[in-house]
DRENPA-744545 format. One line per field, with one value per atom (N, C-alpha, C, O): y negated, x, z; residue in three letters. Coordinates in Angstrom, 2 decimals, padded with zeros to 5 digits. Atoms other than C-alpha are relative to their C-alpha. Layout:
north <- (Y ...)
east <- (X ...)
up <- (Z ...)
type <- (ALA ...)
//
This chain:
north <- (-001.38 -023.82 000.60 -000.04 -000.66 -021.35 000.31 000.68 -000.29 -020.90 001.49 002.33 -001.40 -017.68 000.39 -000.21 -000.39 -015.90 001.39 002.34 -001.28 -013.14 000.12 -000.66 -000.23 -011.80 001.07 002.18 -000.91 -010.16 000.48 -000.32 -000.61 -007.76 001.46 001.92 -001.42 -004.14 000.80 000.26 -000.86 -001.20 000.52 001.72 -000.32 -001.29 -001.17 -002.20 001.05 -003.35 -001.20 -002.20 001.02 -005.48 -001.41 -001.61 001.41 -009.26 -000.43 -001.46 000.39 -009.30 000.44 -000.06 -000.60 -007.33 -000.98 -000.94 000.98 -010.18 -000.88 -001.28 000.81 -012.17 000.76 000.19 -000.83 -009.30 000.04 -000.10 -000.06 -008.99 -001.34 -001.37 001.33 -012.75 -000.26 -000.85 000.15 -012.74 000.76 000.26 -000.79 -009.99 -000.61 -000.79 000.59 -011.52 -001.31 -001.62 001.28 -014.88 000.11 -000.90 -000.26 -013.27 -000.73 -001.26 000.67 -014.70 001.00 002.17 -000.84 -013.32 -000.05 -001.13 -000.04 -012.15 001.32 002.31 -001.21 -009.63 000.46 -000.32 -000.60 -007.30 000.63 001.82 -000.46 -007.00 000.67 -000.01 -000.76 -004.24 000.40 001.17 -000.14 -004.25 001.25 001.63 -001.01 -001.37 -000.74 -001.94 000.63 -002.01 -000.51 -001.54 000.42 -002.21 -001.28 -002.18 001.21 -004.79 -001.20 -002.31 001.09 -006.82 -000.48 -001.68 000.37 -006.73 -000.88 -001.82 000.80 -008.11 -001.38 -002.36 001.27 -010.83 -000.88 -002.11 000.70 -011.80 -001.32 -002.31 001.28 -014.47 -001.15 -002.32 001.05 -016.34 -000.33 -001.26 000.20 -016.13 -001.08 -001.20 000.95 -018.96 000.75 001.67 -000.64 -017.94 001.44 002.12 -001.38 -014.63 001.03 002.13 -000.88 -013.06 000.15 -000.65 -000.18 -011.68 000.17 000.57 000.26 -012.08 -001.38 -002.33 001.25 -014.76 000.01 001.02 000.14 -016.03 -000.92 -002.09 000.80 -017.20 -000.68 -000.01 000.80 -020.01 -000.77 -001.81 000.60 -020.85 -000.17 -001.15 000.03 -020.09 -000.58 -000.33 000.53 -021.98 001.08 001.74 -001.06 -019.65 -000.56 -001.31 000.43 -020.27 001.10 002.24 -000.96 -018.57 -000.18 -001.11 -000.03 -017.80 000.48 -000.16 -000.67 -015.52 -000.86 -000.81 000.81 -017.97 -001.14 -001.44 001.06 -020.78 000.57 -000.06 -000.65 -018.37 000.31 000.06 -000.37 -017.14 -001.22 -001.16 001.22 -020.67 -000.55 -001.02 000.46 -021.61 000.86 000.34 -000.92 -018.52 -000.22 -000.18 000.27 -019.24 -001.23 -001.26 001.23 -022.71 000.27 -000.18 -000.31 -021.40 000.84 000.65 -000.94 -018.69 -000.40 000.39 000.45 -020.75 000.72 000.91 -000.77 -018.87 -000.81 -000.25 000.88 -021.86 -000.88 -001.32 000.93 -023.94 -001.38 -001.83 001.33 -027.31 -001.10 -002.14 000.96 -029.14 -000.02 001.04 000.12 -030.46 000.72 001.41 -000.65 -029.24 001.52 002.26 -001.44 -025.83 000.56 001.67 -000.44 -025.60 000.13 001.06 -000.08 -026.33 001.21 001.89 -001.19 -023.65 001.27 002.24 -001.14 -021.25 000.23 001.36 -000.09 -022.02 000.57 001.39 -000.47 -021.41 001.51 002.21 -001.44 -017.97 000.76 001.81 -000.64 -017.10 000.03 001.00 000.01 -018.14 001.07 001.65 -001.07 -015.73 001.36 002.22 -001.26 -012.93 000.11 001.20 000.00 -013.95 000.43 001.16 -000.44 -013.54 001.52 002.15 -001.46 -009.99 000.67 001.63 -000.58 -009.24 -000.10 000.86 000.20 -010.69 001.01 001.50 -000.94 -008.44 001.45 002.27 -001.38 -005.27 000.31 001.44 -000.22 -005.72 000.73 001.61 -000.72 -004.59 001.52 002.26 -001.45 -001.16 000.62 001.79 -000.49 -000.84 000.11 000.97 000.04 -001.63 001.04 001.36 -000.95 000.88 001.33 001.94 -001.24 003.90 001.23 002.32 -001.12 006.09 000.26 -000.60 -000.30 007.83 -000.04 -000.54 000.01 008.30 -001.42 -001.76 001.41 004.64 -000.72 -001.55 000.61 003.63 000.31 -000.58 -000.39 005.61 -000.66 -000.98 000.70 004.06 -001.45 -001.98 001.39 000.59 -000.09 -001.01 000.00 001.47 000.22 -000.39 -000.25 002.83 -001.27 -001.56 001.26 -000.43 -001.02 -001.72 000.90 -002.43 000.37 -000.50 -000.47 -000.29 -000.22 -000.36 000.17 -000.71 -001.46 -001.81 001.37 -004.39 -001.06 -001.64 001.14 -006.85 000.12 -000.82 -000.11 -005.47 -000.16 -000.90 000.23 -005.21 -001.47 -001.97 001.43 -008.77 -000.81 -001.71 000.72 -009.99 000.25 -000.68 -000.34 -008.15 -000.70 -001.19 000.65 -009.55 -001.48 -002.02 001.43 -013.12 -000.24 -001.18 000.16 -012.68 000.31 -000.36 -000.36 -011.00 -001.16 -001.46 001.14 -013.95 -001.11 -001.69 001.06 -016.41 000.37 -000.45 -000.42 -014.38 000.15 -000.23 -000.23 -013.44 -001.30 -001.31 001.29 -017.13 -000.64 -001.66 000.51 -017.69 000.66 001.59 -000.51 -017.01 001.13 001.76 -000.97 -014.67 001.06 001.24 -001.08 -011.83 -000.53 000.09 000.54 -014.06 -001.16 -001.64 001.10 -016.77 -001.31 -002.18 001.21 -019.41 000.42 001.55 -000.33 -019.53 000.93 001.32 -000.95 -017.30 000.63 000.19 -000.63 -015.01 -000.97 -001.63 000.86 -016.92 000.82 002.01 -000.68 -016.10 000.46 001.40 -000.43 -015.85 001.38 002.25 -001.31 -012.96 001.06 002.17 -000.94 -011.31 000.38 001.54 -000.26 -011.65 000.92 001.84 -000.86 -010.12 001.41 002.39 -001.32 -007.30 000.79 002.01 -000.65 -006.56 000.61 001.57 -000.55 -005.95 001.00 001.95 -000.88 -004.29 001.31 002.37 -001.19 -001.87 001.14 002.28 -001.09 000.11 000.61 001.82 -000.53 000.40 000.99 002.04 -000.83 001.88 001.25 002.13 -001.14 004.34 000.80 001.56 -000.84 005.81 -000.28 000.57 000.33 004.03 -000.30 -000.05 000.32 002.87 001.14 001.25 -001.11 005.94 -000.52 -001.51 000.37 005.73 -001.02 -001.32 000.93 003.22 000.76 001.17 -000.76 004.94 -000.63 -001.85 000.51 004.63 -000.61 -001.33 000.53 003.78 -001.31 -001.81 001.14 000.77 -001.21 -002.02 001.17 -001.74 000.30 -000.58 -000.40 000.18 -000.83 -000.95 000.80 -002.02 -001.44 -002.27 001.38 -005.13 000.01 -000.06 -000.23 -004.81 -001.11 -000.83 001.09 -008.25 000.11 -000.08 -000.16 -007.68 001.19 001.10 -001.18 -004.21 -000.28 000.15 000.33 -005.53 -000.91 -000.75 000.90 -008.30 000.76 000.57 -000.79 -005.88 000.88 000.98 -000.86 -003.50 -000.80 -000.33 000.84 -006.37 -000.40 -000.46 000.38 -007.41 001.18 001.05 -001.14 -003.94 000.62 001.34 -000.52 -003.07 -001.00 -000.68 000.97 -006.25 000.65 001.16 -000.81 -004.80 -000.17 000.83 000.20 -006.39 000.52 001.12 -000.50 -005.60 001.52 002.19 -001.46 -002.07 000.67 001.72 -000.56 -001.44 -000.03 000.91 000.11 -002.66 001.07 001.72 -001.00 -000.41 001.40 002.22 -001.32 002.59 000.25 001.36 -000.13 001.95 000.30 001.03 -000.12 001.79 000.92 000.88 -000.94 004.46 000.99 001.48 -000.95 006.71 001.11 002.02)
east <- (-000.21 -005.79 001.18 002.23 -001.07 -003.72 001.17 000.97 -001.16 -000.16 000.13 -000.34 -000.29 000.89 001.28 002.33 -001.10 003.17 000.52 -000.25 -000.64 005.63 001.20 002.15 -001.11 007.90 000.91 000.46 -000.97 011.04 000.99 001.67 -000.93 013.02 000.14 -000.46 -000.18 014.15 -001.17 -002.00 001.07 011.86 000.37 000.55 -000.27 012.59 -000.50 -000.90 000.51 011.61 000.95 000.68 -001.03 014.67 -000.50 -001.45 000.29 014.52 -001.37 -001.89 001.28 011.29 -001.20 -002.31 001.17 009.09 -000.85 -002.07 000.86 007.98 -000.78 -001.91 000.68 007.13 -001.20 -002.27 001.09 005.03 -001.16 -002.32 001.06 003.13 -000.74 -001.97 000.62 002.51 -000.88 -001.95 000.81 001.27 -001.31 -002.37 001.21 -001.18 -000.91 -002.11 000.79 -002.32 -000.64 -001.76 000.52 -002.76 -000.99 -001.49 000.98 -005.03 000.38 -000.48 -000.49 -002.87 000.10 000.42 -000.17 -002.86 001.47 002.04 -001.43 000.65 000.35 -000.38 -000.52 002.66 001.24 002.15 -001.11 005.02 000.95 000.84 -000.94 007.84 001.19 002.05 -001.07 010.16 001.03 000.75 -001.04 013.42 000.84 001.15 -001.05 015.68 001.34 001.40 -001.33 019.41 000.35 001.00 -000.27 019.59 -000.75 -000.19 000.79 016.80 000.59 000.64 -000.63 018.46 001.27 001.52 -001.23 021.76 -000.26 000.49 000.35 020.08 -000.51 -000.26 000.58 018.26 000.98 000.84 -000.88 021.11 000.55 000.54 -000.56 022.71 -001.01 -000.62 001.03 019.39 -000.63 -001.43 000.61 018.51 000.73 001.95 -000.67 019.18 000.92 000.49 -001.00 022.35 000.29 001.06 -000.24 022.27 -000.49 000.06 000.46 020.27 -001.52 -002.23 001.41 016.87 -000.14 000.83 001.27 014.29 -000.07 000.59 000.35 013.05 -001.51 -002.09 001.44 009.48 -000.18 000.19 000.33 008.38 -001.34 -002.34 001.20 005.83 -000.33 000.26 000.31 004.24 001.26 001.40 -001.23 007.64 001.20 002.33 -001.12 009.73 000.51 -000.29 -000.59 012.13 000.48 001.46 -000.39 012.30 000.83 000.39 -000.91 015.24 000.01 -000.59 -000.21 016.16 -001.26 -002.31 001.16 013.89 -000.73 -001.96 000.67 013.22 -000.80 -001.91 000.73 012.25 -001.26 -002.32 001.15 009.97 -001.07 -002.25 000.96 008.36 -000.74 -001.95 000.66 007.67 -000.98 -002.06 000.90 006.17 -001.25 -002.37 001.14 003.96 -000.88 -002.11 000.76 002.97 -000.87 -002.00 000.78 001.85 -001.18 -002.30 001.09 -000.17 -001.09 -002.28 000.94 -001.78 -000.55 -001.25 000.50 -002.52 000.63 -000.01 -000.69 000.07 001.08 001.87 -000.93 002.14 -000.77 -001.88 000.68 001.23 -000.13 000.77 000.21 -000.24 000.64 001.03 -000.64 001.16 001.51 002.12 -001.43 004.69 000.88 001.83 -000.82 006.10 -000.17 000.80 000.24 004.46 000.71 001.24 -000.69 005.88 001.50 002.14 -001.43 009.36 000.28 001.29 -000.16 008.89 -000.09 000.64 000.14 007.77 001.30 001.76 -001.28 010.95 001.08 001.90 -001.01 013.03 -000.12 000.88 000.22 011.45 000.50 001.13 -000.46 012.12 001.52 002.10 -001.46 015.74 000.54 001.59 -000.39 015.94 -000.05 000.79 000.09 014.81 001.16 001.69 -001.18 017.55 001.24 002.08 -001.11 020.01 000.00 001.05 000.10 018.72 000.50 001.28 -000.41 019.19 001.51 002.15 -001.44 022.72 000.79 001.83 -000.70 023.71 -000.17 000.73 000.25 022.14 000.60 001.01 -000.39 023.18 001.33 001.41 -001.26 026.83 -000.13 000.59 000.18 025.60 -000.62 -000.39 000.55 023.65 001.10 001.04 -001.06 026.80 001.09 001.88 -001.06 028.99 -000.18 -001.25 000.05 029.81 000.30 -000.23 -000.36 031.32 -001.14 -001.47 001.19 028.38 000.28 -000.53 -000.33 030.14 000.17 -000.30 -000.18 031.16 -001.34 -001.59 001.33 027.64 -000.78 -001.39 000.72 026.15 000.59 -000.13 -000.65 028.70 -000.48 -000.74 000.47 027.64 -001.46 -001.83 001.41 023.95 -000.16 -001.02 000.07 024.55 000.33 -000.30 -000.37 026.23 -001.13 -001.44 001.14 023.34 -001.15 -001.76 001.10 020.81 000.26 -000.68 -000.35 022.69 000.16 000.02 -000.36 023.51 -000.85 -001.74 000.63 022.30 -001.52 -002.24 001.45 018.83 -000.81 -001.80 000.78 017.59 000.00 -001.02 -000.05 018.78 -000.91 -001.62 000.85 017.06 -001.48 -002.28 001.39 013.84 -000.45 -001.58 000.34 013.91 -000.27 -001.23 000.20 014.27 -001.32 -002.05 001.25 011.40 -001.21 -002.24 001.10 009.22 -000.32 -001.49 000.22 009.71 -000.77 -001.70 000.68 008.64 -001.44 -002.35 001.34 005.65 -000.92 -002.09 000.84 004.40 -000.39 -001.30 000.36 004.33 -001.18 -001.70 001.16 001.54 -001.26 -001.18 001.26 -002.13 -000.62 -001.58 000.64 -002.83 000.95 002.05 -000.78 -001.54 001.18 002.25 -001.02 000.48 000.74 000.35 -000.79 003.08 -000.79 -000.54 000.82 000.51 -001.47 -001.76 001.41 -003.29 -000.54 -001.71 000.37 -003.35 001.28 002.38 -001.17 -001.04 000.71 000.08 -000.81 001.79 001.11 001.25 -001.13 004.81 001.02 001.77 -000.93 006.81 -000.39 000.46 000.48 004.65 000.27 000.72 -000.20 004.84 001.47 001.80 -001.42 008.61 000.53 001.30 -000.44 009.15 -000.57 000.16 000.62 006.67 000.64 000.78 -000.60 008.30 001.36 001.78 -001.29 011.63 -000.17 000.60 000.20 010.24 -000.69 -000.37 000.75 007.88 000.91 000.70 -000.90 010.69 000.78 001.00 -000.73 012.62 -000.86 -000.38 000.91 009.59 -000.44 -001.08 000.43 009.06 001.17 001.01 -001.14 012.54 000.69 001.44 -000.64 013.64 001.48 002.29 -001.40 016.89 000.65 000.46 -000.69 018.98 000.86 001.58 -000.84 020.61 -000.63 -000.08 000.73 018.10 -001.21 -002.07 001.13 015.68 -001.34 -001.50 001.33 012.05 -000.70 -001.69 000.58 011.28 000.65 000.36 -000.80 013.59 -000.84 -000.41 000.84 010.71 -001.06 -001.86 001.09 008.52 -000.09 -001.16 000.00 009.54 -000.43 -000.37 000.37 008.30 -001.44 -001.66 001.40 004.48 -000.60 -001.41 000.57 003.69 000.46 -000.34 -000.53 005.95 -000.65 -001.01 000.62 004.53 -001.45 -001.90 001.39 000.96 -000.10 -000.98 -000.01 001.78 000.32 -000.34 -000.38 003.49 -001.16 -001.45 001.14 000.52 -001.12 -001.78 001.05 -001.87 000.31 -000.58 -000.38 000.10 -000.15 -000.77 000.02 000.49 -001.38 -001.64 001.36 -003.15 -000.96 -002.12 000.82 -004.44 -000.38 000.49 000.45 -006.55 000.80 001.12 -000.73 -004.69 001.43 001.94 -001.37 -001.25 -000.02 000.83 000.09 -002.32 -000.23 000.35 000.26 -003.64 001.26 001.54 -001.26 -000.36 000.99 001.63 -000.92 001.67 -000.40 000.45 000.48 -000.50 000.30 000.66 -000.23 -000.13 001.46 001.77 -001.43 003.66 000.73 001.95 -000.63 004.27 000.86 000.46 -000.92 007.23 000.35 001.11)
up <- (000.43 -028.71 000.76 000.90 -000.75 -026.71 -000.93 -002.08 000.84 -027.98 -000.28 000.50 000.32 -029.70 000.74 000.52 -000.87 -027.23 -000.39 -000.48 000.28 -028.12 000.94 000.85 -000.92 -025.38 -000.59 -000.89 000.60 -026.72 001.06 001.72 -000.95 -024.56 -000.39 -001.36 000.26 -024.45 000.58 001.31 -000.50 -023.71 001.39 001.60 -001.40 -019.99 000.83 000.29 -000.88 -016.96 -000.02 -000.69 000.03 -016.28 000.28 001.04 -000.24 -016.40 -000.52 -000.10 000.60 -018.42 000.81 000.59 -000.64 -016.04 000.80 000.69 -000.69 -013.74 -000.98 -000.70 001.01 -016.86 -000.56 -000.73 000.52 -018.22 001.00 000.61 -001.01 -014.93 000.08 000.21 -000.08 -014.86 -001.23 -001.10 001.21 -018.46 000.13 -000.26 -000.19 -017.57 001.06 000.83 -001.08 -014.28 -000.43 -000.04 000.47 -015.99 -001.14 -001.64 001.09 -018.64 -001.28 -001.99 001.21 -021.42 -001.15 -000.94 001.18 -024.94 -000.41 -000.60 000.31 -025.79 -000.65 -000.54 000.63 -027.75 000.76 001.01 -000.74 -025.90 -001.01 -001.33 001.02 -028.43 000.66 001.23 -000.64 -027.20 -001.05 -001.96 001.02 -029.12 000.20 001.33 -000.04 -029.98 000.03 -000.22 000.01 -029.66 -001.39 -001.54 001.37 -033.44 -000.34 -000.97 000.24 -033.60 000.74 000.22 -000.76 -030.87 -000.68 -000.77 000.68 -032.72 -001.21 -001.48 001.18 -035.84 000.40 -000.30 -000.45 -033.87 000.76 000.78 -000.94 -031.56 -000.53 000.21 000.46 -033.79 -000.02 000.06 000.09 -034.00 001.35 001.44 -001.31 -030.30 000.79 000.69 -000.88 -027.84 000.96 001.65 -000.86 -025.98 -000.38 000.31 000.43 -027.87 000.99 001.06 -001.07 -025.04 -000.04 -000.65 -000.29 -024.13 001.52 002.17 000.66 -022.69 -000.64 -000.22 000.67 -025.04 -000.19 -000.57 000.25 -025.21 -001.20 -001.16 001.17 -028.64 000.25 000.50 -000.27 -028.20 -001.27 -001.55 001.31 -031.54 -000.84 -001.57 000.79 -033.05 000.71 000.31 -000.78 -030.49 000.94 001.61 -000.81 -028.68 001.34 001.40 -001.35 -024.92 000.65 000.75 -000.62 -023.22 001.52 002.06 -001.45 -019.59 000.73 000.68 -000.60 -017.58 001.03 001.09 -001.01 -014.74 -000.64 -000.20 000.71 -017.12 -000.65 -000.62 000.64 -018.98 001.05 000.82 -001.04 -015.75 000.53 000.75 -000.48 -014.54 -001.04 -000.69 001.08 -017.92 -000.06 -000.14 000.03 -017.96 001.24 001.15 -001.22 -014.35 -000.14 000.34 000.21 -015.36 -000.93 -000.67 000.94 -018.31 000.66 000.40 -000.59 -016.20 001.36 001.99 -001.30 -013.09 001.17 002.20 -001.04 -011.03 000.71 001.48 -000.69 -009.89 000.97 000.65 -000.91 -006.82 -000.64 -001.33 000.57 -007.79 000.83 000.30 -000.90 -004.76 -000.23 -000.36 000.32 -005.34 001.01 000.62 -001.02 -002.02 -000.06 000.05 000.12 -002.39 -001.22 -001.19 001.21 -005.91 000.26 -000.24 -000.34 -004.53 000.88 000.71 -000.85 -001.86 -000.85 -000.61 000.91 -004.59 -000.76 -000.91 000.70 -006.54 000.92 000.49 -000.95 -003.40 000.23 000.31 -000.18 -002.89 -001.23 -001.10 001.23 -006.52 -000.07 -000.56 -000.03 -006.08 000.95 000.71 -000.92 -003.12 -000.69 -000.45 000.75 -005.43 -000.98 -001.21 000.87 -007.84 000.78 000.26 -000.85 -004.95 000.16 000.11 -000.12 -004.47 -001.27 -001.20 001.28 -008.16 -000.19 -000.64 000.17 -008.18 000.84 000.40 -000.88 -005.28 -000.42 -000.21 000.40 -006.69 -001.37 -001.63 001.39 -010.33 -000.18 -001.04 000.21 -009.95 000.12 -000.54 -000.15 -008.84 -001.26 -001.55 001.26 -012.10 -001.06 -001.94 001.00 -014.07 000.26 -000.62 -000.38 -012.20 -000.73 -000.68 000.77 -014.38 000.85 000.59 -000.86 -011.67 000.98 001.80 -000.79 -009.97 001.51 002.28 -001.43 -006.62 000.50 001.59 -000.38 -006.52 000.02 000.90 000.05 -007.51 001.27 001.86 -001.21 -004.61 001.24 002.18 -001.11 -002.26 000.06 001.14 000.07 -003.42 000.46 001.19 -000.38 -003.01 001.50 002.14 -001.45 000.50 000.78 001.80 -000.66 001.47 -000.11 000.86 000.18 000.01 000.94 001.56 -000.83 001.89 001.49 002.28 -001.41 005.16 000.39 001.57 -000.35 004.93 -000.71 -000.10 000.64 002.31 -000.09 000.26 000.24 001.52 001.28 001.26 -001.23 005.15 000.45 000.90 -000.37 005.84 -000.91 -000.46 000.96 002.68 000.31 000.32 -000.32 003.54 001.28 001.36 -001.27 007.08 -000.21 000.34 000.28 005.80 -000.72 -000.40 000.75 003.34 000.89 000.79 -000.91 005.99 000.94 001.19 -000.90 008.36 -000.70 -000.13 000.74 005.68 -000.31 -000.18 000.39 004.57 001.21 001.15 -001.18 008.05 000.69 001.52 -000.58 008.99 -000.70 -000.25 000.71 006.46 000.55 001.35 -000.54 007.13 -000.84 -000.41 000.88 004.22 -000.51 000.01 000.58 002.10 -000.79 -000.82 000.89 -000.23 000.66 001.72 -000.55 000.34 000.02 000.85 000.07 -000.64 000.07 000.46 -000.17 -000.76 -001.08 -001.05 001.05 -003.85 -000.53 -000.20 000.59 -005.79 -000.94 -001.77 000.86 -007.44 -000.65 -000.39 000.63 -009.56 001.04 000.78 -001.06 -006.30 000.52 000.68 -000.45 -005.07 -001.07 -000.77 001.10 -008.48 -000.12 -000.33 000.16 -008.64 001.10 000.84 -001.10 -005.19 -000.16 -000.03 000.15 -005.79 -001.13 -001.05 001.16 -009.13 000.34 -000.29 -000.44 -007.36 001.14 001.25 -001.14 -004.24 -000.40 000.14 000.42 -005.99 -000.48 -000.06 000.41 -007.73 001.16 001.21 -001.17 -004.46 000.77 001.20 -000.79 -002.73 -000.74 -000.17 000.80 -005.56 -000.56 -001.52 000.33 -005.86 -001.31 -001.80 001.27 -009.02 000.18 -000.72 -000.27 -007.40 000.78 001.99 -000.65 -006.67 001.14 001.00 -001.13 -003.28 000.93 001.99 -000.87 -001.87 000.55 -000.22 -000.57 000.56 -000.36 -000.31 000.34 -000.49 001.21 001.07 -001.24 003.14 000.44 001.52 -000.43 003.18 000.40 001.22 -000.32 003.33 001.04 001.38 -000.89 005.78 001.28 001.87 -001.23 008.72 -000.23 000.68 000.36 006.91 -000.53 -001.74 000.41 006.88 -000.86 -001.74 000.79 005.47 -001.46 -002.38 001.36 002.46 -000.70 -001.87 000.60 001.88 -000.40 -001.46 000.30 002.04 -001.22 -002.06 001.15 -000.41 -001.28 -002.30 001.16 -002.79 -000.45 -001.64 000.33 -002.62 -000.65 -001.58 000.57 -003.35 -001.44 -002.28 001.37 -006.44 -000.95 -002.01 000.93 -007.95 -000.15 -001.12 000.11 -007.26 -000.65 -000.89 000.73 -008.91 -001.33 -002.03 001.14 -011.77 -001.28 -001.94 001.26 -014.68 000.09 -000.85 -000.20 -013.25 000.07 -000.53 -000.14 -012.30 -001.36 -001.63 001.33 -015.82 -000.85 -001.59 000.75 -017.32 000.46 -000.36 -000.54 -015.00 -000.44 -000.77 000.41 -015.83 -001.48 -001.86 001.43 -019.55 -000.31 -001.25 000.29 -019.35 000.99 001.08 -000.94 -016.70 -000.77 -001.82 000.65 -017.57 000.98 000.63)
type <- (MET MET MET MET ALA ALA ALA ALA PRO PRO PRO PRO LYS LYS LYS LYS LEU LEU LEU LEU ILE ILE ILE ILE LEU LEU LEU LEU LYS LYS LYS LYS TYR TYR TYR TYR PHE PHE PHE PHE ASP ASP ASP ASP LYS LYS LYS LYS ALA ALA ALA ALA GLY GLY GLY GLY ALA ALA ALA ALA ALA ALA ALA ALA GLU GLU GLU GLU PRO PRO PRO PRO ILE ILE ILE ILE ARG ARG ARG ARG TRP TRP TRP TRP ALA ALA ALA ALA LEU LEU LEU LEU GLU GLU GLU GLU LYS LYS LYS LYS GLY GLY GLY GLY SER SER SER SER LEU LEU LEU LEU GLU GLU GLU GLU TRP TRP TRP TRP GLU GLU GLU GLU ASP ASP ASP ASP LYS LYS LYS LYS ARG ARG ARG ARG LEU LEU LEU LEU THR THR THR THR ARG ARG ARG ARG GLU GLU GLU GLU GLU GLU GLU GLU PHE PHE PHE PHE GLY GLY GLY GLY ALA ALA ALA ALA LEU LEU LEU LEU LYS LYS LYS LYS PRO PRO PRO PRO SER SER SER SER LEU LEU LEU LEU PRO PRO PRO PRO ASN ASN ASN ASN GLY GLY GLY GLY GLN GLN GLN GLN VAL VAL VAL VAL PRO PRO PRO PRO VAL VAL VAL VAL LEU LEU LEU LEU SER SER SER SER ILE ILE ILE ILE ASP ASP ASP ASP GLY GLY GLY GLY PHE PHE PHE PHE GLU GLU GLU GLU LEU LEU LEU LEU ALA ALA ALA ALA GLN GLN GLN GLN SER SER SER SER MET MET MET MET ALA ALA ALA ALA ILE ILE ILE ILE LEU LEU LEU LEU ARG ARG ARG ARG TYR TYR TYR TYR VAL VAL VAL VAL GLY GLY GLY GLY LYS LYS LYS LYS LEU LEU LEU LEU GLY GLY GLY GLY GLY GLY GLY GLY LEU LEU LEU LEU ASN ASN ASN ASN PRO PRO PRO PRO SER SER SER SER ASP ASP ASP ASP ASP ASP ASP ASP LEU LEU LEU LEU ALA ALA ALA ALA ALA ALA ALA ALA ALA ALA ALA ALA LYS LYS LYS LYS CYS CYS CYS CYS ASP ASP ASP ASP ALA ALA ALA ALA ILE ILE ILE ILE MET MET MET MET ASP ASP ASP ASP CYS CYS CYS CYS VAL VAL VAL VAL THR THR THR THR ASP ASP ASP ASP LEU LEU LEU LEU HIS HIS HIS HIS ILE ILE ILE ILE ASN ASN ASN ASN ILE ILE ILE ILE ARG ARG ARG ARG PRO PRO PRO PRO SER SER SER SER PHE PHE PHE PHE MET MET MET MET GLU GLU GLU GLU LYS LYS LYS LYS ASP ASP ASP ASP GLU GLU GLU GLU ALA ALA ALA ALA LYS LYS LYS LYS LYS LYS LYS LYS MET MET MET MET GLU GLU GLU GLU MET MET MET MET ARG ARG ARG ARG ALA ALA ALA ALA ASP ASP ASP ASP LEU LEU LEU LEU ALA ALA ALA ALA ALA ALA ALA ALA ASN ASN ASN ASN PHE PHE PHE PHE ILE ILE ILE ILE PRO PRO PRO PRO LYS LYS LYS LYS TRP TRP TRP TRP LEU LEU LEU LEU SER SER SER SER ASN ASN ASN ASN MET MET MET MET GLU GLU GLU GLU LYS LYS LYS LYS GLN GLN GLN GLN LEU LEU LEU LEU SER SER SER SER SER SER SER SER THR THR THR THR ASP ASP ASP ASP GLY GLY GLY GLY THR THR THR THR PHE PHE PHE PHE PHE PHE PHE PHE PHE PHE PHE PHE ASP ASP ASP ASP LYS LYS LYS LYS MET MET MET MET THR THR THR THR VAL VAL VAL VAL ALA ALA ALA ALA ASP ASP ASP ASP ILE ILE ILE ILE MET MET MET MET ILE ILE ILE ILE ALA ALA ALA ALA CYS CYS CYS CYS ARG ARG ARG ARG LEU LEU LEU LEU HIS HIS HIS HIS PRO PRO PRO PRO MET MET MET MET ARG ARG ARG ARG ASN ASN ASN ASN GLY GLY GLY GLY VAL VAL VAL VAL LEU LEU LEU LEU ASP ASP ASP ASP GLY GLY GLY GLY ILE ILE ILE ILE PRO PRO PRO PRO THR THR THR THR THR THR THR THR ILE ILE ILE ILE ALA ALA ALA ALA ASP ASP ASP ASP SER SER SER SER TYR TYR TYR TYR PRO PRO PRO PRO SER SER SER SER LEU LEU LEU LEU CYS CYS CYS CYS ALA ALA ALA ALA MET MET MET MET CYS CYS CYS CYS ASP ASP ASP ASP ALA ALA ALA ALA VAL VAL VAL VAL VAL VAL VAL VAL SER SER SER SER GLU GLU GLU GLU PRO PRO PRO PRO LYS LYS LYS LYS VAL VAL VAL VAL ALA ALA ALA ALA ALA ALA ALA ALA PHE PHE PHE PHE LEU LEU LEU LEU ALA ALA ALA ALA LYS LYS LYS LYS HIS HIS HIS HIS ALA ALA ALA ALA LYS LYS LYS LYS)
//
């Protein structure tokens, strides 16, 4: 019997979004529990590490977004079965974490001018280097995805690249990925996958 899955996070993309896409792509039955700040405050003392996202699995609370994504990937057939390929998949996901770590301070910056200065620096330096490294790895494969089918690595990258290309990150040009055709093609393939596309359409804001 399939486990009862409840994903708890705020009503925004954030750390939970790749997990949501993977749950949809994997055709898993799950509840998208979007917490208000008040609900989170009430739940916080009972949550592992006092943080979200948390995935409730038949009542067991699994914390940490990467652990959750890998678990969901396994349930949904989105992890490579070969041990070396699985390790490569993990390495790609860690690269996406590096991207998040570098961008996150700009989200936390309250001063708008300083925030735009940080974003301009990211757009001129870190992000192009990161995109170039990912493009080299992806273009060395024979297909659209990093492996022989869509995996959680593709989903995680697309989930971070898609907002950049659609103007969600103020100060980051929407054309920033245009020079990286393999990455753009992979991202387009992920977001146009019927289950992912339906989810995005349902939650478009």
